[in-house]
The first five atom37 places (N, CA, C, CB, O) and aatype in JSON, in Angstrom:
{
  "aatype": [12, 15, 2, 9, 14, 0, 3, 10, 11, 18, 0, 11, 15, 8, 6, 17, 10, 5, 19, 0, 0, 3, 7, 16, 0, 10, 19, 7, 9, 16, 3, 18, 0, 5, 2, 15, 10, 7, 3, 9, 16, 13, 19, 5, 10, 14, 11, 19, 7, 0, 16, 10, 11, 0, 7, 6, 15, 13, 7, 19, 19, 6, 15, 19, 11, 0, 0, 15, 3, 19, 18, 15, 14, 0, 0, 7, 16, 19, 10, 6, 19, 2, 14, 0, 10, 3, 0, 2, 14, 6, 11, 19, 2, 5, 3, 14, 18, 0, 7, 0, 17, 12, 10, 11, 10, 1, 10, 0, 2, 14, 0, 3, 0, 2, 0, 10, 10, 15, 0, 0, 3, 18, 0, 11, 10, 16, 0],
  "atom_mask": [
    [1, 1, 1, 1, 1],
    [1, 1, 1, 1, 1],
    [1, 1, 1, 1, 1],
    [1, 1, 1, 1, 1],
    [1, 1, 1, 1, 1],
    [1, 1, 1, 1, 1],
    [1, 1, 1, 1, 1],
    [1, 1, 1, 1, 1],
    [1, 1, 1, 1, 1],
    [1, 1, 1, 1, 1],
    [1, 1, 1, 1, 1],
    [1, 1, 1, 1, 1],
    [1, 1, 1, 1, 1],
    [1, 1, 1, 1, 1],
    [1, 1, 1, 1, 1],
    [1, 1, 1, 1, 1],
    [1, 1, 1, 1, 1],
    [1, 1, 1, 1, 1],
    [1, 1, 1, 1, 1],
    [1, 1, 1, 1, 1],
    [1, 1, 1, 1, 1],
    [1, 1, 1, 1, 1],
    [1, 1, 1, 0, 1],
    [1, 1, 1, 1, 1],
    [1, 1, 1, 1, 1],
    [1, 1, 1, 1, 1],
    [1, 1, 1, 1, 1],
    [1, 1, 1, 0, 1],
    [1, 1, 1, 1, 1],
    [1, 1, 1, 1, 1],
    [1, 1, 1, 1, 1],
    [1, 1, 1, 1, 1],
    [1, 1, 1, 1, 1],
    [1, 1, 1, 1, 1],
    [1, 1, 1, 1, 1],
    [1, 1, 1, 1, 1],
    [1, 1, 1, 1, 1],
    [1, 1, 1, 0, 1],
    [1, 1, 1, 1, 1],
    [1, 1, 1, 1, 1],
    [1, 1, 1, 1, 1],
    [1, 1, 1, 1, 1],
    [1, 1, 1, 1, 1],
    [1, 1, 1, 1, 1],
    [1, 1, 1, 1, 1],
    [1, 1, 1, 1, 1],
    [1, 1, 1, 1, 1],
    [1, 1, 1, 1, 1],
    [1, 1, 1, 0, 1],
    [1, 1, 1, 1, 1],
    [1, 1, 1, 1, 1],
    [1, 1, 1, 1, 1],
    [1, 1, 1, 1, 1],
    [1, 1, 1, 1, 1],
    [1, 1, 1, 0, 1],
    [1, 1, 1, 1, 1],
    [1, 1, 1, 1, 1],
    [1, 1, 1, 1, 1],
    [1, 1, 1, 0, 1],
    [1, 1, 1, 1, 1],
    [1, 1, 1, 1, 1],
    [1, 1, 1, 1, 1],
    [1, 1, 1, 1, 1],
    [1, 1, 1, 1, 1],
    [1, 1, 1, 1, 1],
    [1, 1, 1, 1, 1],
    [1, 1, 1, 1, 1],
    [1, 1, 1, 1, 1],
    [1, 1, 1, 1, 1],
    [1, 1, 1, 1, 1],
    [1, 1, 1, 1, 1],
    [1, 1, 1, 1, 1],
    [1, 1, 1, 1, 1],
    [1, 1, 1, 1, 1],
    [1, 1, 1, 1, 1],
    [1, 1, 1, 0, 1],
    [1, 1, 1, 1, 1],
    [1, 1, 1, 1, 1],
    [1, 1, 1, 1, 1],
    [1, 1, 1, 1, 1],
    [1, 1, 1, 1, 1],
    [1, 1, 1, 1, 1],
    [1, 1, 1, 1, 1],
    [1, 1, 1, 1, 1],
    [1, 1, 1, 1, 1],
    [1, 1, 1, 1, 1],
    [1, 1, 1, 1, 1],
    [1, 1, 1, 1, 1],
    [1, 1, 1, 1, 1],
    [1, 1, 1, 1, 1],
    [1, 1, 1, 1, 1],
    [1, 1, 1, 1, 1],
    [1, 1, 1, 1, 1],
    [1, 1, 1, 1, 1],
    [1, 1, 1, 1, 1],
    [1, 1, 1, 1, 1],
    [1, 1, 1, 1, 1],
    [1, 1, 1, 1, 1],
    [1, 1, 1, 0, 1],
    [1, 1, 1, 1, 1],
    [1, 1, 1, 1, 1],
    [1, 1, 1, 1, 1],
    [1, 1, 1, 1, 1],
    [1, 1, 1, 1, 1],
    [1, 1, 1, 1, 1],
    [1, 1, 1, 1, 1],
    [1, 1, 1, 1, 1],
    [1, 1, 1, 1, 1],
    [1, 1, 1, 1, 1],
    [1, 1, 1, 1, 1],
    [1, 1, 1, 1, 1],
    [1, 1, 1, 1, 1],
    [1, 1, 1, 1, 1],
    [1, 1, 1, 1, 1],
    [1, 1, 1, 1, 1],
    [1, 1, 1, 1, 1],
    [1, 1, 1, 1, 1],
    [1, 1, 1, 1, 1],
    [1, 1, 1, 1, 1],
    [1, 1, 1, 1, 1],
    [1, 1, 1, 1, 1],
    [1, 1, 1, 1, 1],
    [1, 1, 1, 1, 1],
    [1, 1, 1, 1, 1],
    [1, 1, 1, 1, 1],
    [1, 1, 1, 1, 1],
    [1, 1, 1, 1, 1]
  ],
  "atom_positions": [
    [[29.89, 27.31, 32.76], [29.06, 27.87, 31.81], [29.97, 29.0, 31.02], [27.72, 28.46, 32.56], [30.1, 29.95, 31.8]],
    [[30.65, 29.28, 29.8], [31.06, 30.11, 29.31], [30.63, 31.67, 29.46], [31.01, 29.65, 28.37], [29.57, 32.18, 29.81]],
    [[31.95, 32.24, 29.04], [31.19, 33.74, 29.43], [31.27, 33.85, 27.17], [32.72, 35.51, 30.99], [32.17, 33.45, 26.43]],
    [[29.97, 34.53, 26.82], [30.01, 34.35, 25.63], [29.18, 35.87, 25.19], [29.37, 32.85, 25.24], [27.99, 36.02, 24.92]],
    [[30.08, 36.71, 25.21], [29.91, 38.21, 24.75], [28.8, 38.21, 23.41], [31.59, 38.88, 24.24], [28.89, 37.75, 22.27]],
    [[27.51, 39.11, 24.26], [26.3, 39.35, 23.09], [27.01, 39.77, 21.64], [25.14, 40.76, 23.61], [27.01, 38.97, 20.7]],
    [[27.54, 40.95, 21.56], [28.13, 41.84, 20.77], [29.15, 40.95, 19.61], [28.94, 42.89, 21.79], [29.58, 41.45, 18.57]],
    [[29.38, 39.61, 20.03], [30.61, 39.27, 19.01], [29.57, 38.45, 18.28], [32.22, 38.39, 19.62], [28.43, 38.18, 18.64]],
    [[30.27, 38.08, 17.07], [30.11, 36.78, 16.4], [30.74, 35.73, 16.29], [30.0, 36.86, 15.51], [31.88, 36.17, 16.18]],
    [[30.83, 34.53, 16.24], [31.86, 33.43, 16.66], [31.46, 32.15, 14.88], [31.2, 32.52, 18.88], [30.73, 32.12, 13.89]],
    [[32.48, 31.41, 15.5], [32.86, 30.53, 14.52], [32.89, 29.12, 14.88], [34.03, 30.89, 14.06], [33.61, 28.87, 15.85]],
    [[32.14, 27.91, 14.2], [32.27, 26.78, 15.24], [33.49, 26.36, 14.9], [31.2, 25.6, 15.23], [33.22, 25.32, 14.31]],
    [[34.71, 26.47, 14.88], [35.84, 26.41, 15.12], [36.21, 27.01, 16.58], [36.41, 26.97, 14.06], [37.17, 26.48, 17.14]],
    [[35.4, 28.28, 17.41], [35.88, 28.55, 18.53], [36.47, 30.14, 18.56], [36.86, 27.47, 18.81], [36.89, 30.75, 19.54]],
    [[36.4, 30.48, 17.52], [36.82, 32.05, 17.2], [35.84, 32.85, 17.43], [37.23, 32.39, 15.79], [34.73, 32.33, 17.35]],
    [[35.9, 34.06, 17.72], [35.19, 34.91, 18.09], [35.62, 35.96, 16.95], [35.35, 35.21, 19.56], [36.77, 35.94, 16.49]],
    [[34.58, 36.94, 16.49], [34.93, 38.14, 16.16], [33.91, 39.34, 16.13], [35.46, 37.96, 15.03], [32.69, 39.45, 15.96]],
    [[35.0, 40.22, 16.37], [33.79, 41.82, 16.67], [34.43, 42.96, 15.64], [33.91, 42.72, 18.79], [35.62, 43.24, 15.73]],
    [[33.57, 43.6, 14.68], [33.56, 44.23, 13.86], [33.66, 45.28, 13.86], [33.0, 44.08, 13.43], [32.63, 45.73, 14.36]],
    [[34.39, 46.11, 13.58], [34.04, 47.59, 13.75], [33.36, 48.74, 12.96], [35.01, 48.04, 13.9], [33.63, 48.33, 11.83]],
    [[32.72, 49.77, 12.77], [32.5, 50.46, 11.77], [33.37, 50.85, 10.45], [32.21, 51.33, 12.32], [32.96, 51.23, 9.35]],
    [[34.83, 50.61, 10.92], [35.51, 50.79, 9.53], [35.91, 49.8, 8.65], [36.57, 51.4, 9.64], [36.56, 49.94, 7.61]],
    [[35.34, 48.46, 9.28], [35.75, 47.33, 8.1], [36.8, 46.79, 8.55], [0.0, 0.0, 0.0], [37.55, 46.03, 7.94]],
    [[36.92, 47.26, 9.93], [37.9, 46.3, 10.53], [37.38, 45.35, 11.47], [38.93, 46.98, 11.21], [36.2, 45.37, 11.81]],
    [[38.53, 44.19, 12.06], [37.62, 43.01, 13.34], [38.85, 42.69, 13.86], [36.54, 41.32, 12.78], [39.97, 42.63, 13.35]],
    [[38.32, 42.45, 15.29], [39.34, 41.82, 16.23], [39.13, 40.31, 16.23], [39.2, 42.4, 17.74], [38.04, 39.76, 16.06]],
    [[39.76, 39.97, 16.34], [39.37, 38.02, 16.32], [40.46, 37.79, 17.22], [39.59, 36.84, 14.53], [41.53, 38.38, 17.36]],
    [[39.81, 36.51, 17.96], [40.12, 36.41, 19.51], [39.7, 34.44, 19.34], [0.0, 0.0, 0.0], [39.12, 33.92, 18.39]],
    [[40.19, 33.8, 20.52], [39.37, 32.26, 20.42], [38.64, 32.86, 22.06], [40.73, 30.23, 20.43], [38.93, 33.7, 22.9]],
    [[37.51, 31.79, 21.82], [36.34, 31.96, 22.82], [36.72, 31.69, 24.19], [35.18, 31.05, 22.51], [37.84, 31.22, 24.35]],
    [[36.03, 31.89, 25.15], [36.38, 31.51, 26.86], [36.42, 29.99, 26.64], [34.99, 32.03, 28.26], [37.39, 29.36, 27.04]],
    [[35.08, 29.2, 25.81], [35.36, 27.7, 25.52], [36.5, 27.48, 25.24], [34.7, 27.12, 24.55], [37.16, 26.8, 26.03]],
    [[36.93, 27.84, 24.37], [38.24, 27.24, 23.59], [39.14, 27.76, 24.71], [38.65, 27.88, 21.82], [39.93, 26.87, 25.03]],
    [[39.26, 28.55, 25.2], [40.37, 28.32, 26.3], [40.79, 27.35, 27.28], [40.27, 29.08, 26.97], [41.82, 26.72, 27.52]],
    [[39.16, 27.48, 27.93], [38.73, 26.59, 28.82], [39.03, 25.27, 28.79], [37.63, 26.65, 28.86], [39.59, 24.64, 29.69]],
    [[38.5, 24.68, 27.31], [39.21, 23.53, 26.69], [40.43, 23.15, 26.7], [39.08, 23.53, 25.67], [40.64, 21.94, 26.57]],
    [[41.49, 24.0, 26.84], [42.83, 23.79, 26.04], [43.87, 23.91, 27.33], [43.13, 25.1, 24.65], [45.03, 23.5, 27.24]],
    [[43.28, 24.57, 28.66], [44.05, 24.72, 30.05], [44.93, 25.7, 29.5], [0.0, 0.0, 0.0], [44.88, 26.43, 28.51]],
    [[46.09, 25.46, 30.8], [46.67, 26.61, 30.64], [47.69, 26.89, 29.42], [47.25, 26.79, 31.8], [48.53, 26.07, 29.06]],
    [[47.47, 28.3, 28.74], [48.12, 28.56, 27.35], [49.45, 28.92, 27.85], [47.41, 29.77, 26.34], [49.61, 29.58, 28.88]],
    [[50.53, 28.38, 27.0], [51.94, 28.55, 27.27], [52.6, 29.65, 26.19], [52.67, 27.05, 27.17], [53.48, 30.39, 26.62]],
    [[52.19, 29.78, 24.81], [52.17, 30.15, 23.63], [51.35, 30.15, 22.85], [52.76, 29.81, 23.19], [50.48, 29.34, 22.52]],
    [[51.86, 31.87, 22.31], [50.67, 32.1, 20.38], [51.68, 32.37, 20.32], [49.14, 33.26, 19.65], [52.61, 32.83, 20.98]],
    [[51.17, 31.67, 18.39], [51.68, 31.46, 17.37], [51.27, 32.43, 16.14], [51.47, 30.2, 17.22], [51.15, 31.88, 15.05]],
    [[51.05, 33.78, 16.2], [50.73, 34.6, 15.31], [51.11, 35.1, 13.86], [50.78, 35.26, 15.86], [52.31, 35.3, 13.64]],
    [[49.97, 35.38, 12.59], [50.95, 35.14, 11.61], [51.67, 36.72, 11.41], [50.18, 34.46, 10.16], [51.78, 37.27, 12.51]],
    [[52.17, 37.54, 10.28], [52.81, 38.71, 10.15], [52.32, 39.89, 9.45], [53.83, 38.43, 9.67], [52.42, 39.81, 8.22]],
    [[51.94, 40.68, 9.78], [51.54, 41.79, 9.56], [51.47, 41.82, 7.69], [52.55, 42.84, 10.4], [52.39, 41.65, 6.89]],
    [[50.0, 42.1, 7.46], [50.28, 41.89, 5.99], [49.62, 40.31, 5.46], [0.0, 0.0, 0.0], [49.09, 40.21, 4.35]],
    [[49.73, 39.27, 6.3], [49.17, 38.43, 5.35], [47.78, 38.64, 5.74], [49.67, 36.93, 5.35], [47.14, 39.14, 6.67]],
    [[47.51, 37.78, 4.11], [46.52, 37.74, 3.42], [45.22, 36.39, 4.51], [47.23, 37.31, 1.69], [45.94, 35.41, 4.32]],
    [[44.73, 36.14, 4.86], [43.95, 35.51, 5.24], [42.22, 34.73, 5.05], [44.21, 36.03, 5.84], [41.26, 35.39, 5.47]],
    [[42.01, 33.61, 4.55], [41.06, 33.35, 3.78], [40.05, 33.09, 5.2], [41.39, 32.11, 2.58], [40.57, 33.0, 6.31]],
    [[38.32, 32.96, 4.95], [37.61, 32.69, 5.99], [38.32, 30.79, 6.32], [35.71, 33.0, 5.5], [38.74, 30.13, 5.37]],
    [[38.32, 30.21, 7.81], [38.16, 28.95, 7.85], [39.59, 28.33, 7.34], [0.0, 0.0, 0.0], [39.75, 27.18, 6.95]],
    [[40.62, 29.38, 7.44], [42.25, 29.2, 7.18], [42.94, 29.54, 8.47], [42.89, 30.24, 5.95], [42.91, 30.58, 9.12]],
    [[43.67, 28.18, 8.72], [44.38, 28.48, 10.24], [45.29, 29.49, 10.16], [45.2, 27.26, 10.89], [46.1, 29.46, 9.24]],
    [[45.3, 30.46, 11.02], [46.33, 31.59, 10.92], [47.2, 31.9, 12.02], [45.7, 32.77, 10.67], [47.78, 32.96, 12.28]],
    [[47.17, 30.18, 12.97], [48.38, 30.21, 13.88], [47.96, 29.44, 14.9], [0.0, 0.0, 0.0], [46.8, 29.05, 14.87]],
    [[48.81, 29.07, 15.98], [48.9, 28.19, 16.85], [48.58, 28.48, 18.54], [50.13, 27.77, 16.58], [48.85, 29.54, 19.11]],
    [[48.16, 27.66, 18.97], [48.19, 28.52, 20.56], [48.13, 26.66, 20.92], [46.33, 30.07, 21.27], [47.43, 25.72, 20.55]],
    [[49.35, 26.88, 21.87], [49.72, 25.62, 22.39], [49.77, 26.19, 24.17], [51.38, 24.96, 21.56], [50.19, 27.22, 24.7]],
    [[49.05, 24.82, 24.77], [48.92, 24.85, 25.92], [49.35, 23.59, 26.68], [47.75, 25.21, 26.06], [50.17, 22.95, 26.01]],
    [[49.09, 23.07, 27.76], [49.84, 22.19, 28.59], [49.14, 20.88, 28.62], [50.03, 22.74, 29.98], [49.08, 20.01, 29.49]],
    [[48.45, 21.0, 27.05], [47.13, 19.86, 27.26], [48.02, 19.37, 25.81], [44.87, 20.48, 27.21], [48.69, 18.34, 25.8]],
    [[47.88, 20.27, 24.62], [47.56, 20.23, 23.01], [48.36, 21.87, 22.22], [45.38, 20.22, 22.81], [48.63, 22.96, 22.73]],
    [[48.48, 21.43, 21.12], [48.37, 22.39, 20.57], [47.51, 22.55, 19.68], [49.21, 22.62, 20.26], [47.25, 21.48, 19.11]],
    [[46.8, 23.63, 19.21], [45.59, 23.88, 18.26], [46.19, 24.96, 17.41], [44.11, 24.35, 19.03], [47.12, 25.75, 17.5]],
    [[44.97, 24.58, 16.26], [45.71, 25.58, 15.07], [44.42, 26.89, 15.59], [45.6, 24.76, 12.79], [43.81, 26.66, 16.63]],
    [[44.19, 27.77, 15.07], [43.42, 28.96, 15.34], [43.17, 29.19, 13.69], [44.29, 30.29, 16.31], [44.06, 29.06, 12.85]],
    [[41.7, 29.58, 13.4], [41.17, 30.0, 12.42], [40.84, 30.96, 12.22], [40.55, 29.6, 12.18], [40.52, 31.61, 13.22]],
    [[40.7, 31.69, 10.73], [40.17, 33.31, 10.51], [38.43, 33.03, 10.65], [40.71, 34.11, 8.59], [38.06, 32.14, 9.88]],
    [[37.54, 33.51, 11.31], [36.48, 33.41, 11.08], [35.93, 34.38, 9.67], [35.95, 33.61, 12.34], [34.83, 34.32, 9.12]],
    [[36.83, 35.07, 9.42], [36.54, 35.56, 7.98], [38.06, 36.09, 7.73], [35.17, 36.87, 7.83], [39.09, 36.23, 8.39]],
    [[37.37, 36.42, 5.69], [38.95, 36.69, 5.26], [39.02, 38.05, 5.34], [39.46, 36.19, 3.72], [38.01, 38.75, 5.38]],
    [[40.0, 38.43, 5.35], [40.76, 39.49, 5.22], [42.36, 39.75, 5.45], [0.0, 0.0, 0.0], [43.03, 38.73, 5.6]],
    [[42.98, 40.92, 5.49], [44.29, 41.34, 5.85], [44.75, 41.68, 7.17], [44.54, 42.3, 5.19], [44.22, 42.46, 7.96]],
    [[45.45, 41.22, 7.27], [46.21, 41.52, 9.25], [47.01, 42.58, 9.11], [47.48, 40.11, 10.11], [48.05, 42.85, 8.5]],
    [[45.83, 43.44, 10.24], [46.71, 44.72, 10.37], [47.6, 45.14, 11.52], [45.9, 45.74, 10.29], [48.44, 46.04, 11.58]],
    [[47.33, 44.55, 12.1], [48.09, 44.39, 13.57], [47.97, 42.85, 14.21], [47.33, 45.53, 14.75], [47.09, 42.09, 13.82]],
    [[48.82, 42.54, 15.09], [48.61, 41.44, 16.3], [48.7, 41.81, 17.46], [49.46, 40.41, 16.34], [49.07, 42.91, 17.86]],
    [[48.35, 40.91, 18.07], [48.54, 41.41, 19.68], [50.09, 41.24, 20.37], [47.46, 40.4, 20.69], [50.59, 40.16, 20.67]],
    [[50.65, 42.39, 20.52], [51.92, 42.06, 20.57], [52.37, 41.7, 22.29], [52.72, 43.33, 19.84], [53.54, 41.48, 22.62]],
    [[51.12, 41.68, 23.32], [51.04, 41.59, 24.29], [51.14, 39.95, 24.66], [50.03, 42.34, 24.55], [51.53, 39.58, 25.77]],
    [[50.67, 38.84, 23.37], [50.18, 37.8, 23.75], [52.02, 37.21, 23.73], [48.77, 37.13, 22.71], [52.45, 36.27, 24.39]],
    [[52.69, 37.92, 22.94], [54.12, 37.03, 22.95], [54.72, 36.83, 24.23], [55.27, 37.7, 22.14], [55.03, 35.64, 24.32]],
    [[55.12, 37.67, 25.58], [55.27, 38.17, 26.4], [54.37, 36.81, 27.76], [54.81, 39.74, 25.99], [54.61, 35.97, 28.63]],
    [[53.12, 37.62, 26.89], [52.19, 36.4, 28.34], [51.29, 35.99, 27.67], [51.33, 37.05, 29.94], [50.37, 36.79, 27.57]],
    [[51.11, 34.68, 26.95], [50.22, 34.26, 26.32], [49.42, 33.48, 27.27], [50.67, 33.67, 25.24], [48.56, 32.77, 26.76]],
    [[49.53, 33.45, 28.68], [48.2, 33.47, 29.52], [47.61, 34.19, 29.66], [48.12, 33.27, 30.47], [46.73, 33.97, 30.49]],
    [[47.6, 35.54, 29.0], [46.41, 36.63, 29.12], [45.24, 36.51, 28.08], [47.01, 38.12, 28.91], [44.39, 37.34, 27.77]],
    [[45.52, 34.59, 27.43], [44.21, 34.11, 26.86], [43.34, 33.38, 27.77], [44.43, 33.24, 25.73], [42.13, 33.24, 27.64]],
    [[44.02, 32.96, 28.65], [42.83, 32.52, 29.81], [42.62, 33.23, 30.64], [42.97, 31.45, 30.58], [41.76, 32.78, 31.4]],
    [[43.07, 34.44, 30.97], [42.44, 35.55, 31.9], [41.41, 36.09, 31.39], [43.26, 36.63, 32.23], [40.38, 36.21, 32.04]],
    [[41.51, 36.45, 30.31], [40.61, 37.41, 29.36], [40.65, 37.23, 27.62], [41.16, 38.98, 29.69], [41.21, 37.98, 26.82]],
    [[39.83, 35.94, 27.31], [39.74, 35.86, 25.96], [39.39, 36.74, 24.86], [39.12, 35.11, 25.86], [39.74, 36.9, 23.69]],
    [[38.38, 37.36, 25.85], [37.93, 38.73, 24.49], [38.97, 40.31, 24.78], [35.62, 39.4, 24.79], [39.96, 40.39, 24.06]],
    [[38.83, 41.11, 25.46], [39.48, 42.36, 25.73], [40.84, 42.27, 25.59], [39.21, 42.86, 26.99], [41.44, 42.69, 24.61]],
    [[41.41, 41.67, 26.65], [42.99, 41.6, 26.81], [43.41, 40.69, 25.98], [0.0, 0.0, 0.0], [44.62, 40.89, 25.87]],
    [[43.03, 39.57, 25.18], [43.53, 38.67, 24.55], [43.47, 38.7, 23.27], [43.16, 37.74, 24.9], [43.82, 37.61, 22.83]],
    [[43.08, 39.72, 22.11], [42.6, 39.68, 21.14], [43.24, 39.16, 20.48], [42.25, 40.5, 20.78], [44.33, 39.53, 20.9]],
    [[43.44, 38.5, 19.66], [44.67, 38.04, 18.72], [44.88, 38.89, 17.36], [44.43, 36.44, 18.25], [45.84, 39.62, 17.61]],
    [[44.51, 39.11, 16.27], [44.86, 40.18, 15.44], [43.65, 40.64, 14.76], [45.91, 39.81, 14.49], [42.59, 40.04, 14.61]],
    [[44.03, 42.02, 14.29], [43.2, 42.88, 13.93], [43.11, 42.34, 12.4], [43.66, 44.39, 14.25], [44.04, 41.7, 11.92]],
    [[42.04, 42.6, 11.72], [41.78, 42.33, 10.28], [41.28, 43.53, 9.65], [40.79, 41.2, 10.07], [40.46, 44.27, 10.21]],
    [[41.7, 43.71, 8.63], [40.99, 44.29, 7.34], [39.76, 43.48, 6.49], [42.16, 44.48, 6.3], [40.4, 42.8, 5.69]],
    [[38.57, 43.25, 6.31], [37.66, 42.69, 6.14], [37.81, 43.02, 4.45], [36.47, 43.12, 7.09], [37.8, 44.02, 3.75]],
    [[37.92, 41.79, 4.29], [37.82, 41.37, 2.75], [36.03, 42.01, 2.56], [38.12, 39.19, 2.44], [35.55, 42.95, 1.93]],
    [[35.63, 41.32, 3.14], [34.26, 41.62, 2.89], [33.11, 41.74, 4.67], [33.77, 40.13, 1.67], [32.5, 40.75, 5.07]],
    [[33.08, 42.81, 5.26], [32.45, 42.65, 6.3], [30.83, 41.98, 6.22], [32.55, 43.94, 6.85], [30.11, 41.62, 7.15]],
    [[30.68, 41.98, 5.4], [28.98, 41.45, 5.43], [29.46, 39.56, 5.47], [27.73, 42.12, 3.4], [28.47, 38.83, 5.43]],
    [[30.35, 39.08, 5.53], [31.0, 37.7, 6.19], [30.7, 37.74, 7.26], [32.42, 37.43, 6.21], [30.16, 36.69, 7.59]],
    [[30.77, 38.63, 8.24], [30.49, 38.26, 9.76], [28.86, 37.94, 9.91], [30.98, 39.63, 10.84], [28.33, 37.84, 11.02]],
    [[28.22, 37.81, 8.82], [26.71, 37.25, 9.13], [26.46, 36.35, 8.88], [25.74, 37.67, 8.73], [25.27, 36.04, 8.88]],
    [[27.69, 35.22, 8.44], [27.59, 33.89, 8.04], [28.12, 33.56, 8.98], [28.04, 33.38, 6.87], [28.57, 32.43, 8.79]],
    [[28.55, 34.26, 10.82], [28.91, 33.46, 11.48], [28.08, 33.32, 12.69], [30.06, 33.65, 11.61], [27.18, 34.15, 12.61]],
    [[27.98, 32.57, 13.9], [26.93, 32.33, 14.64], [26.78, 33.41, 15.51], [27.0, 31.13, 15.27], [27.76, 34.08, 15.84]],
    [[25.79, 33.61, 15.87], [25.43, 34.73, 16.76], [26.01, 33.9, 18.43], [23.39, 35.16, 16.55], [26.79, 32.97, 18.58]],
    [[25.19, 34.77, 19.53], [25.81, 34.46, 20.9], [25.13, 33.79, 21.36], [26.09, 35.35, 21.79], [25.46, 33.23, 22.41]],
    [[24.0, 33.59, 20.84], [22.78, 32.53, 21.72], [23.16, 31.35, 20.47], [20.51, 33.25, 21.84], [23.25, 30.2, 20.91]],
    [[23.33, 31.46, 19.42], [23.36, 29.63, 18.72], [24.94, 29.99, 18.97], [22.65, 29.04, 16.51], [25.26, 29.56, 17.86]],
    [[25.95, 30.34, 19.43], [27.33, 29.65, 19.82], [27.03, 28.94, 21.34], [28.72, 30.94, 19.92], [27.71, 28.0, 21.76]],
    [[25.78, 29.61, 22.17], [25.68, 28.99, 23.44], [25.27, 27.79, 22.98], [24.78, 29.62, 24.49], [25.82, 26.92, 23.65]],
    [[24.67, 27.39, 22.27], [24.03, 26.12, 21.62], [24.98, 25.39, 21.49], [23.32, 26.21, 20.34], [25.12, 24.39, 22.2]],
    [[25.73, 25.69, 20.66], [26.56, 24.55, 19.91], [27.45, 24.24, 21.34], [27.63, 25.14, 18.27], [27.81, 23.07, 21.34]],
    [[27.72, 24.69, 22.09], [28.9, 24.56, 23.23], [28.13, 23.85, 24.32], [29.6, 26.14, 23.83], [28.81, 23.24, 25.14]],
    [[26.79, 23.84, 24.46], [26.35, 23.83, 26.03], [26.35, 22.08, 26.32], [24.5, 24.69, 26.31], [26.06, 21.64, 27.43]]
  ]
}
């Protein structure tokens, strides 16, 4: 059973989005995704200032099993990337939500989050 926090929105490609009141959002991969990948050994993230489209690949997560693209669940500009993941990519396995968010976006349109899956819908998708 995956950990699927109720306060997040989810993409079918297994990323999560946490929208803040100021129109920014944190993005990362879900517990289901990190569990499917296995032990994560490297995380490649975009440069601060990059502009992403919804559904566009923004980086790569490499594990002992495979390398997988990671996709932006919403359009926006990268404000920050999580520096902890450079030295400690395994944080994604330990806590894919709070400790291992991947990037902070300034959302192009915060309403885009409404197009994503709720926790209940994501749970059905991954059941």
